[in-house]
N, C-alpha and C positions, 0 to 999 in steps of 0.2 A: 504493498500499499504506500502510495507516494505521500511524502510529507511536503506540503505546500507552504511556501512563505506568503506572509501577510500580503505582499503586492501581487501574489498569483491567485487569489481567490476566484476572480472572474475565470480563469483558466480551470480551475479545480471544479468548478460547477459544470462546464463543458464537457471535460473529461470525465467527471463522474457520470453524468446523464448518457453519454456513449457506452461508458461501462455498464450501466443499469439496463440499457436497451439490449446488449449481448448477453447479459446475464439472464434476462426475460427470454429470449430466444432460445437460450440453451433449455431452458425448462418447457418451451412450447416449441416443438418442432415446425407447428404450423405458420408461425409467426415469420414474417419476411420484414426485417428492419434494418437489413444492411445497408442500403442506400441511404437511409436516414443517418445510421451510425457513422457511414463515410462521410456525410457532409458534416457532422459534427466535428469529425477527426480533423478534417479541413479547415474548419472555423478554428479550432484548438491550435492546429499548428500556424495560422496566420496570426493569431493572437500570441503566441509564444514568440515568433519573430518580433512581434511589435513591442512585447514588453522587455525583450532583452536587447533591443535596438541600441538604445540611449540609457543605461543603467547610470542612476546615481551613486556617489560612492556609498551611503548607507545600504543601498540596496545590494552593493557587491560585499559589503560588510557581512549582510545577511547570508548571502550565496556561500562566501568564504567559510561560514558557519554552520552550513547545512549539515545534518547529522549523518545525511547519507553518502556524502563526500567520500571518496576512498581515501582511506587514512595511511599512515606509515606502515603498519602491518601488512596492508592490501599490496603496497608496491614492493615491499620486501619478497611477500611471496610471489609476485607476478614477474619481477624482473631480475631477482637474485637468485643464484643456486648456491648450495651447501652453507646456507646461512646458519652459523654457531653462535648463538648469543652468548655475550659475556656479561656476567652478573657482578652487581658490587661495586663499591668505590674503594674497598681494601681500608677503610676507616670507620664507617659507620653503619651503612646497610646498602641494600639495594634499592634503586626507585623505577617503579614500574612505569612511571610516565615517560620515560627516557630508555627506548629501545636502542641495542647496539651490539655490535659483534663482527666477526669475520665473515665473508661472503665472497661470492663469484660474480662478476658482472660480465657478460659476454666471455667468459671463462678466464677473465683478469681477476686475480686476488685484490681485492678491496676491504675498507673499513667503512660500515654503514651505520649511523648515528641518526636518531630520529624521535620526534616527540610522538607519542601515541595517544589519541584521545579516547580510544574505546566505542563500541557501537551499539551498546544496550546498558541497562541501567547498572548491571553487576561489573561489566568490565570499566565502564567510565569512572565508577566508584574506586576499583582497583587501579585505574590509571590516572586517578586525580584530575580528570578531565584535560590531560595533558599539560599540567603545570608541575614543572618539576621542582623539587627540592634539591638542597644544596649537594646530597649525595649523588643526584642525576647528573649536575654537571661536573662533579668529580669523578663521576664512572666515564663522564664524555672525555675528561682530560687523560684519563688513564687508557681509553682507547686510541686517542689521538697520539699519545706516546708511542704507542705500540705500532701503529701506523707509520711512524715517523723512523723508529727503529729499523722496521723491515722493509721500507720504502714503498707502501702501499698507498694509493690513493685514498682520499676520504671523501664520502658522499654523505652530505648531511639532508634531512627531510625535516623542514621547519613546519609545525602547527600546533602553537599555543596560545591561548590568551595572553600569557604571560607567566613569568615564575610564581610559584607559590607564595603567597604574602603572609602564611600564618606564622603565629609565634614560635613554635619548635623551628621553624625553617630560618627565620630571622637570628635564633639563637646558636644556630649550628652555622652562621656566617653565609647566609645567602646572596649577599650582594659581593662579597669576597670570591666565592663560589664560580657566580656569573663572571667576574672579571677575569679570574685564571682561566676560565674556558675562553674568554675572547683572546686574551694573550697568548693562549696555546694555539688558536687557530692562526694566529699572526707569525708564530715562530717556527712551526714545523716546515720542512723542506720537502714536502710532498704535495701534489695538487690536490686542493680542496674545492670542492664542487657543492653549492647549496642548492635547493630548490623550494622555494616556499609553496605548498601544497594545500594551505588552507589560510589559517590567521600567522601572521608574524607578528605577536605581541612583545613591545618593550625588550629589555635587555634579555628576558629570557629566550627571545628569538635571536638577537645579536650574537649571543653566546655560541650558536650554532651556524650562523651566518655571515662569519668573518671571513669571507672565502676568495678564491681567485676570480671564480665565476659564480654569479647568483642569478638564477632565474626564476620567474614566477609565473605560475599559472593564470590565466587570463582574468578570472574573479576573485584572486587571492588578495590579499591585504598586508601591508608590513608598515608599522608605525611605533613611535616612541610611547605610546599610550592607547587604549581603547577610546571610542568615540565618546561612550559613558562615562568613562573616569576622567576625558579630558572636559566634558561639560559640567562635570560634578565639579571640578577645580575652579574653571572659568567663569562659570554662570550659577554655580551652587545649584545647577538642575540637571541631573541626568537626561531627563527628556529632552533636553537640547542636543541630543546625539547627531541628528541629522546636519545640523549646522557644524558641529565638531567635525563630524566625517568630512564636510566639503572643506574644512580649513587645515585638514592634516595631511593633505595629499597623498593618501595612503595607498591608492590604487596602483595596481601593477604598471598601468600606462604612465601615471604620474612619475613613479619611480624609474621608469626606463628613461623618461625626458629628463629627470634629475640627475642621472648617472649612477642612482644606486642599484637599480637592477640591470642586468645585461642583456637580458631576453624575455619576452612574453611567449608563453606557451600557451597556444590557443586551446578553448575548452568547446566541447559540443554545444549547440545551441540549448540553451537550459540549464547549462552549469555542468559541472564534472559528473554530478550525481546521475544525470541523465545520460551519461555515456561513460561508462567507468572504464570499460575494456580499452576504449580509445584514447582517454585521458592517460591512462597508464601507458600505453603505446608510445603517445606523444612524449611522455617524461623520458622514457626509454631512450627514444630517439635524440633528445636533447643531451642527456648524460653521455651517450655515446659520442656525439659530435664535441663536446666540452673536454670529454677525456683524449680525444684525439689531439685536440689543439694544445692541450697543456703537457702531451706526453714527452716533448723532445725539449723541455725545458729543465734547466740544471736546478738542484735544490735552492743555489743561491738565488738563481733568477725568480723561481716562485715566490720566495719570500719577500724579495723586493719589488716585484710587480705588485703584491697581494698589499704590502704597505703603502705603495704610491697610490692604489686604487682608492685606498681609504681615507689617504690624506686628501684626494683631488674630489672627495665627495662635497657638495655644497658648491663648487665653482662652475657648476653646468645647470642651465636652465633658471638660474635663479631670476633673470630680468622678466621670466614669463609670468 
């Protein structure tokens, strides 16, 4: 059953009516409603194109958060072979909000790390809705050290509303853990490629996305703060999240223009959740091209280019 977003309610009514007609026909063989159902399908298709023709930043935020979007686990299972998860930060605990381990991509050994939100109530609670604690970032640092030691490219899949802001996380050094993960991204002499597959929220995302190449799915978002958080701080009213989303310039298209993102990966009409296999395949194609592009660079060149890339952020597109 499709989960419809607020702005998709008219679409839900049309698609629901078409499905209702077909369900009635299945119960009564004498009913001939296929022409009417096809007309509703055509109407729904036209409305879908119209809705997604020019999305506002807030609507893109809603799509990026859609519960049926492919998550980190889906990409790992579809694109990587011989995935061997490595758990724990060797200090406090394992963090289920962060997946990571050794794998092969096109038979090339890599280290893959990502935020996992979960797909149902039980798994979302287990994964803490993709909000990592300090031990998650320290696990990522451990995996990046491993990648650097053995010369393995690092691929990160970003999908988090932000790092977990709970009391225990703060007591265990949340900000320091995020800073160490960001620092490690800048230090390692192997290719680092990051894909924002949903939300890229605050420092919790930057800790995985300080990469040589950063790609974003068409309807993903990446920002220093959520629109609701920004609205609460600036206007003391979380309901002004639409205005905040406009001001933050958090869409993939904005960030490509500003030089933060290197590439925007197209999504199927209606978002990644309406074409999961197609989206995952597109991400695989992008990873393949980026790995090839970085394959002949020396460790020193990779580190230098990565640092220059981030020092240059903000110098492009500011006059727009």
